[in-house]
Biotite code that builds the C-alpha atoms (Angstrom):
import biotite.structure as struc

atoms = struc.array([
    struc.Atom([83.655, -52.648, 185.932], chain_id="A", res_id=1, res_name="UNK", atom_name="CA", element="C"),
    struc.Atom([83.994, -49.044, 184.849], chain_id="A", res_id=2, res_name="UNK", atom_name="CA", element="C"),
    struc.Atom([82.123, -46.526, 186.973], chain_id="A", res_id=3, res_name="UNK", atom_name="CA", element="C"),
    struc.Atom([79.227, -44.896, 185.168], chain_id="A", res_id=4, res_name="UNK", atom_name="CA", element="C"),
    struc.Atom([79.518, -41.451, 186.661], chain_id="A", res_id=5, res_name="UNK", atom_name="CA", element="C"),
    struc.Atom([76.480, -39.584, 185.358], chain_id="A", res_id=6, res_name="UNK", atom_name="CA", element="C"),
    struc.Atom([72.878, -40.762, 185.489], chain_id="A", res_id=7, res_name="UNK", atom_name="CA", element="C"),
    struc.Atom([70.596, -39.604, 182.670], chain_id="A", res_id=8, res_name="UNK", atom_name="CA", element="C"),
    struc.Atom([68.479, -37.544, 185.087], chain_id="A", res_id=9, res_name="UNK", atom_name="CA", element="C"),
    struc.Atom([71.552, -35.389, 185.834], chain_id="A", res_id=10, res_name="UNK", atom_name="CA", element="C"),
    struc.Atom([71.648, -34.033, 182.263], chain_id="A", res_id=11, res_name="UNK", atom_name="CA", element="C"),
    struc.Atom([69.455, -31.196, 181.040], chain_id="A", res_id=12, res_name="UNK", atom_name="CA", element="C"),
    struc.Atom([69.679, -32.551, 177.485], chain_id="A", res_id=13, res_name="UNK", atom_name="CA", element="C"),
    struc.Atom([70.868, -35.816, 175.876], chain_id="A", res_id=14, res_name="UNK", atom_name="CA", element="C"),
    struc.Atom([71.503, -35.583, 172.127], chain_id="A", res_id=15, res_name="UNK", atom_name="CA", element="C"),
    struc.Atom([72.777, -38.356, 169.865], chain_id="A", res_id=16, res_name="UNK", atom_name="CA", element="C"),
    struc.Atom([73.302, -40.928, 172.623], chain_id="A", res_id=17, res_name="UNK", atom_name="CA", element="C"),
    struc.Atom([70.093, -42.963, 172.195], chain_id="A", res_id=18, res_name="UNK", atom_name="CA", element="C"),
    struc.Atom([70.506, -44.360, 168.659], chain_id="A", res_id=19, res_name="UNK", atom_name="CA", element="C"),
    struc.Atom([71.629, -47.855, 169.755], chain_id="A", res_id=20, res_name="UNK", atom_name="CA", element="C"),
    struc.Atom([69.332, -47.817, 172.822], chain_id="A", res_id=21, res_name="UNK", atom_name="CA", element="C"),
    struc.Atom([68.318, -45.488, 175.657], chain_id="A", res_id=22, res_name="UNK", atom_name="CA", element="C"),
    struc.Atom([71.346, -44.138, 177.538], chain_id="A", res_id=23, res_name="UNK", atom_name="CA", element="C"),
    struc.Atom([70.550, -44.571, 181.233], chain_id="A", res_id=24, res_name="UNK", atom_name="CA", element="C"),
    struc.Atom([74.036, -43.574, 182.465], chain_id="A", res_id=25, res_name="UNK", atom_name="CA", element="C"),
    struc.Atom([77.326, -42.303, 180.993], chain_id="A", res_id=26, res_name="UNK", atom_name="CA", element="C"),
    struc.Atom([80.969, -42.644, 181.994], chain_id="A", res_id=27, res_name="UNK", atom_name="CA", element="C"),
    struc.Atom([84.128, -41.847, 180.014], chain_id="A", res_id=28, res_name="UNK", atom_name="CA", element="C"),
    struc.Atom([82.160, -41.978, 176.759], chain_id="A", res_id=29, res_name="UNK", atom_name="CA", element="C"),
    struc.Atom([80.618, -45.378, 177.492], chain_id="A", res_id=30, res_name="UNK", atom_name="CA", element="C"),
    struc.Atom([76.844, -45.707, 177.725], chain_id="A", res_id=31, res_name="UNK", atom_name="CA", element="C"),
    struc.Atom([74.934, -48.007, 180.069], chain_id="A", res_id=32, res_name="UNK", atom_name="CA", element="C"),
    struc.Atom([71.515, -49.279, 179.011], chain_id="A", res_id=33, res_name="UNK", atom_name="CA", element="C"),
    struc.Atom([69.589, -50.564, 182.037], chain_id="A", res_id=34, res_name="UNK", atom_name="CA", element="C"),
    struc.Atom([67.855, -53.975, 181.913], chain_id="A", res_id=35, res_name="UNK", atom_name="CA", element="C"),
    struc.Atom([64.556, -53.731, 180.051], chain_id="A", res_id=36, res_name="UNK", atom_name="CA", element="C"),
    struc.Atom([61.983, -56.092, 178.535], chain_id="A", res_id=37, res_name="UNK", atom_name="CA", element="C"),
    struc.Atom([64.024, -59.263, 179.080], chain_id="A", res_id=38, res_name="UNK", atom_name="CA", element="C"),
    struc.Atom([67.308, -57.654, 178.045], chain_id="A", res_id=39, res_name="UNK", atom_name="CA", element="C"),
    struc.Atom([70.148, -57.504, 180.621], chain_id="A", res_id=40, res_name="UNK", atom_name="CA", element="C"),
    struc.Atom([72.058, -54.302, 181.300], chain_id="A", res_id=41, res_name="UNK", atom_name="CA", element="C"),
    struc.Atom([74.398, -53.560, 178.382], chain_id="A", res_id=42, res_name="UNK", atom_name="CA", element="C"),
    struc.Atom([77.455, -51.306, 178.281], chain_id="A", res_id=43, res_name="UNK", atom_name="CA", element="C"),
    struc.Atom([77.963, -49.956, 174.770], chain_id="A", res_id=44, res_name="UNK", atom_name="CA", element="C"),
    struc.Atom([80.068, -47.547, 172.744], chain_id="A", res_id=45, res_name="UNK", atom_name="CA", element="C"),
    struc.Atom([79.640, -46.128, 169.263], chain_id="A", res_id=46, res_name="UNK", atom_name="CA", element="C"),
    struc.Atom([82.425, -44.796, 167.115], chain_id="A", res_id=47, res_name="UNK", atom_name="CA", element="C"),
    struc.Atom([83.849, -44.494, 163.673], chain_id="A", res_id=48, res_name="UNK", atom_name="CA", element="C"),
    struc.Atom([85.975, -42.473, 161.323], chain_id="A", res_id=49, res_name="UNK", atom_name="CA", element="C"),
    struc.Atom([87.799, -42.816, 158.036], chain_id="A", res_id=50, res_name="UNK", atom_name="CA", element="C"),
    struc.Atom([84.762, -44.215, 156.232], chain_id="A", res_id=51, res_name="UNK", atom_name="CA", element="C"),
    struc.Atom([83.814, -46.730, 158.928], chain_id="A", res_id=52, res_name="UNK", atom_name="CA", element="C"),
    struc.Atom([81.318, -46.944, 161.770], chain_id="A", res_id=53, res_name="UNK", atom_name="CA", element="C"),
    struc.Atom([81.863, -49.093, 164.846], chain_id="A", res_id=54, res_name="UNK", atom_name="CA", element="C"),
    struc.Atom([79.754, -50.449, 167.665], chain_id="A", res_id=55, res_name="UNK", atom_name="CA", element="C"),
    struc.Atom([80.637, -52.461, 170.752], chain_id="A", res_id=56, res_name="UNK", atom_name="CA", element="C"),
    struc.Atom([78.224, -53.957, 173.277], chain_id="A", res_id=57, res_name="UNK", atom_name="CA", element="C"),
    struc.Atom([79.111, -56.014, 176.332], chain_id="A", res_id=58, res_name="UNK", atom_name="CA", element="C"),
    struc.Atom([77.707, -57.643, 179.424], chain_id="A", res_id=59, res_name="UNK", atom_name="CA", element="C"),
    struc.Atom([80.820, -57.822, 181.651], chain_id="A", res_id=60, res_name="UNK", atom_name="CA", element="C"),
    struc.Atom([79.160, -59.929, 184.368], chain_id="A", res_id=61, res_name="UNK", atom_name="CA", element="C"),
    struc.Atom([78.714, -62.707, 181.779], chain_id="A", res_id=62, res_name="UNK", atom_name="CA", element="C"),
    struc.Atom([82.074, -62.169, 179.989], chain_id="A", res_id=63, res_name="UNK", atom_name="CA", element="C"),
    struc.Atom([80.180, -61.459, 176.777], chain_id="A", res_id=64, res_name="UNK", atom_name="CA", element="C"),
    struc.Atom([80.919, -58.783, 174.212], chain_id="A", res_id=65, res_name="UNK", atom_name="CA", element="C"),
    struc.Atom([80.673, -58.103, 170.498], chain_id="A", res_id=66, res_name="UNK", atom_name="CA", element="C"),
    struc.Atom([82.435, -55.566, 168.281], chain_id="A", res_id=67, res_name="UNK", atom_name="CA", element="C"),
    struc.Atom([81.538, -54.742, 164.696], chain_id="A", res_id=68, res_name="UNK", atom_name="CA", element="C"),
    struc.Atom([83.038, -52.443, 162.067], chain_id="A", res_id=69, res_name="UNK", atom_name="CA", element="C"),
    struc.Atom([81.238, -51.666, 158.805], chain_id="A", res_id=70, res_name="UNK", atom_name="CA", element="C"),
    struc.Atom([81.959, -49.407, 155.862], chain_id="A", res_id=71, res_name="UNK", atom_name="CA", element="C"),
    struc.Atom([79.993, -46.168, 156.028], chain_id="A", res_id=72, res_name="UNK", atom_name="CA", element="C"),
    struc.Atom([77.789, -45.455, 153.011], chain_id="A", res_id=73, res_name="UNK", atom_name="CA", element="C"),
    struc.Atom([74.539, -43.615, 152.307], chain_id="A", res_id=74, res_name="UNK", atom_name="CA", element="C"),
    struc.Atom([72.784, -46.980, 152.771], chain_id="A", res_id=75, res_name="UNK", atom_name="CA", element="C"),
    struc.Atom([74.340, -47.766, 156.176], chain_id="A", res_id=76, res_name="UNK", atom_name="CA", element="C"),
    struc.Atom([71.673, -48.262, 158.839], chain_id="A", res_id=77, res_name="UNK", atom_name="CA", element="C"),
    struc.Atom([73.388, -47.865, 162.202], chain_id="A", res_id=78, res_name="UNK", atom_name="CA", element="C"),
    struc.Atom([70.278, -48.620, 164.268], chain_id="A", res_id=79, res_name="UNK", atom_name="CA", element="C"),
    struc.Atom([69.758, -51.958, 162.485], chain_id="A", res_id=80, res_name="UNK", atom_name="CA", element="C"),
    struc.Atom([73.387, -52.895, 163.222], chain_id="A", res_id=81, res_name="UNK", atom_name="CA", element="C"),
    struc.Atom([73.307, -51.847, 166.886], chain_id="A", res_id=82, res_name="UNK", atom_name="CA", element="C"),
    struc.Atom([69.934, -53.522, 167.500], chain_id="A", res_id=83, res_name="UNK", atom_name="CA", element="C"),
    struc.Atom([71.311, -56.752, 166.010], chain_id="A", res_id=84, res_name="UNK", atom_name="CA", element="C"),
    struc.Atom([74.417, -56.644, 168.224], chain_id="A", res_id=85, res_name="UNK", atom_name="CA", element="C"),
    struc.Atom([72.300, -55.896, 171.314], chain_id="A", res_id=86, res_name="UNK", atom_name="CA", element="C"),
    struc.Atom([70.095, -58.891, 170.473], chain_id="A", res_id=87, res_name="UNK", atom_name="CA", element="C"),
    struc.Atom([73.199, -61.059, 169.937], chain_id="A", res_id=88, res_name="UNK", atom_name="CA", element="C"),
    struc.Atom([74.806, -60.285, 173.311], chain_id="A", res_id=89, res_name="UNK", atom_name="CA", element="C"),
    struc.Atom([71.408, -60.699, 174.990], chain_id="A", res_id=90, res_name="UNK", atom_name="CA", element="C"),
    struc.Atom([70.951, -64.166, 173.504], chain_id="A", res_id=91, res_name="UNK", atom_name="CA", element="C"),
    struc.Atom([74.547, -65.140, 174.305], chain_id="A", res_id=92, res_name="UNK", atom_name="CA", element="C"),
    struc.Atom([73.855, -64.191, 177.937], chain_id="A", res_id=93, res_name="UNK", atom_name="CA", element="C"),
    struc.Atom([71.036, -66.749, 178.061], chain_id="A", res_id=94, res_name="UNK", atom_name="CA", element="C"),
    struc.Atom([68.251, -64.167, 177.908], chain_id="A", res_id=95, res_name="UNK", atom_name="CA", element="C"),
    struc.Atom([65.839, -63.661, 175.051], chain_id="A", res_id=96, res_name="UNK", atom_name="CA", element="C"),
    struc.Atom([64.941, -60.095, 174.078], chain_id="A", res_id=97, res_name="UNK", atom_name="CA", element="C"),
    struc.Atom([61.220, -59.396, 174.088], chain_id="A", res_id=98, res_name="UNK", atom_name="CA", element="C"),
    struc.Atom([60.021, -58.903, 170.518], chain_id="A", res_id=99, res_name="UNK", atom_name="CA", element="C"),
    struc.Atom([57.815, -55.816, 170.321], chain_id="A", res_id=100, res_name="UNK", atom_name="CA", element="C"),
    struc.Atom([55.748, -55.562, 167.127], chain_id="A", res_id=101, res_name="UNK", atom_name="CA", element="C"),
    struc.Atom([56.160, -52.358, 165.133], chain_id="A", res_id=102, res_name="UNK", atom_name="CA", element="C"),
    struc.Atom([53.311, -49.927, 165.610], chain_id="A", res_id=103, res_name="UNK", atom_name="CA", element="C"),
])
């Protein structure tokens, strides 16, 4: 597995890295989200360009990963997409994400 070199606490500021989930560690542009509320640790990466946005999430210990590409538009909701992919890889790993009601 790739080494996640920097822990969040080592940064004075983290901007734009928490949209698909809290970035607990970073390494070579990849973000690690620590296990939380029934969800296993997830390694993820956002991207895009040329009118598209991309998201990849994986749980290497379980050989599970998902990659999605969607057309960028004013109606694109990146957080909805990334949350759905995070839920998908969590369920494929045999875990069930804890549903937290909106406040």
